[in-house]
Each structure stands twice: as structure tokens, then as C-alpha cells.
C-alpha positions, 0 to 999 in steps of 0.5 A: 529464487531470490532472497527477500527482506520484508520490512513491515509485517502489518495488515499488508506486509504479512500476506505479502511475505506469505505470497513470496514464501509460497512462490519459493523465495527465501524471506526474512522479515522484520517488524518494529513490534516483533510479536507481529512478525512471529506468526510468519515463522510457521510459514517459513520466514526467518525473523530478524531482530533488526532491519540490518539483520533482515536485509543482510545478503538479500537480493530485494528489500520490500518495505511496507510501513505506515509512512515516510518517517517509518520508511526512512527509519527502517532503511537508515537502520538497514543501511550498513547491510545494504549492498550494491546490486540490491533493489529496494521495493518501496511499497508503502504509500508516501508522497512523491517528494518523500520517495525521491528523498528516500531514494537519495539516502540509499547507499551507492549502487542500491536501486529503489523502485517506487512501487505502492500498491493498489488493493487491500488485504484480499487482493494481496491474498489473491495475488491481484494487487496493481503495483504502480512501479516508478523507476528505471526500466531495468529496475522494473524488469529486474523486480517484476518476476519477484513481484509477480506473485503479488499482482500486476506491475504497472509502470508509471514513469520515473521514481516519484510517479508510482507514489503520485499515481497511488495518491490519485487512485486513493483520492478517487476511491475515498471520495467515491465512497464518500459520494456513495454515503451521500447517495445512500443518505438521499435514497433513505430520505426519499424512501428508496430501499438501500439494496435497490439503490446499491444495485442501481448505483452499481451500474453507474459512475459509482460502480467501483465504490459499490464493488469495494463496499460489497467486497469482503476482505478489505482492510484499509484503515480509516486512519491510513485513508486519511493520511493518504488524503492529507498527502494528496491535499498537501500537493493539490490544495484545491480539492474541496471534495477530498477535504469533505471526505477527509472531514467525514473520515475524521468523524468516525470513531473506530479509526482502525475500521476499513475505509468502507465504514465511511459509507 
């Protein structure tokens, strides 16, 4: 079994750490707000006071943080304890350029796997995430057994392509949910029962959006969905449907609510 440091124990990082512990790995965790890491102690995790303390002696470092700024700060703080042969598995959603820049900042001999994940909290808990893995084949092969308890590793190409695929995936998901909102608005306006409309739409092009809407346990905050759409629009500005979905996201008051609140 491996020694793994998990940097970031929020909505996704906490269940990820639990899955890794349950798989028999020795896990040390760090979070900027220490109280959010404390519950993992009962699961068998060691709690570190700093990123450097968390990664000291680790074989793998998993980052699950809000954005590129947070990832840079955590890995810069961890840098004195990073050693050649370690693999940093970067699972946060950041832009392709940012993940390449983050990789360039790592000490010599420390490899990075660009590995954002598809799926929410329920998928982590079930071990059914899709891990979009960008990086050298050897790095993916070394990390795959460790990532297996979290879900399926889907190689995408070199570093940067994992993050790019994640932006494509999230753009599709959020715009589809926005389209589901509009379709249900039309249904209400023309007198179609909401459940009848959902059942019909579940057999058509919005099937994935209906499934996501009906699945309990999702916890992908509206604010994070908006962040991802802004990243996508920055790299691909000719996206009017994404622009409209972003506007809709911003109209909702509870930005911590799951993205299905857009419906």
C-alpha cells in the first residue's frame, strides 16, 4: 500500500480521502481550514498542520482544491518536502494552461498527473468517478492502482488534456441542465405535467441532464460550476449557450446549492 497526502478536504477531498483509507492506504490530510480535516481523524487519517508536513514521505500527493491559485499556494508550501519519485495527482478543475504551469513549478523529479474528475460526491462515495488523466503513460500506469478505489482512469493525452476534457465535460453538463430548465419552462407554459415532461426528456437528447437532476447525492456548487464555465469561455469565447447558462447560474441566490438548482 502507498503513503498518500491529500491536500484539500472539502466536498470532494473528504470522501476521496476516505476511499483511499478504506483501500488500505496510509493517508495524511491537510486543509486550509483545519476543522474541515478533523473528522477524517476518526477514519484513520493523520492530520497535518501544513502542506509540507502532509507530503513529507508520501508516495503520492492528491490535490483537490478550489482553483489554480489554491493549488499553486498549497504545492509551493509543500515544495520543501517534495522529493524525486513522488507523483502529484492534480484532481482540481483548473485550465489547461494553469495545470501545465503548475507542473513546471514542481521540483525536479516530481511528476504531475493532470487528473480532474467527472462525477460528484455520490460518485466518489461509490467509487465511480471518471478520472481524466493527462500525462506520460508511465505516470498514469504508476498512479492507476492508487486511483482505482476512486473510479476509472481515462487517459486523455499529455499534461493539459485532462483539464481540457474536464472543461468540455462540465460545459456540456451545465448547458444541458440549463436546456432542461428551458424545456420544463415550456412544458409548464403549454400545460404538460412536469413528471411527464421529465420522463419524455429522459429518452431524448437531454437524458444525461434528467439523470443528473434526478440523482440524489450530487454536491457540485453553483459557484464552482460558474468558475468552470468562465474557464471554458476564456479559452473558447464563441460559446453563446455557455454564456447564457453562466448568466442563469449567477441569478440564483444560494451559490452553495448543487448545480441542479439551475433547473
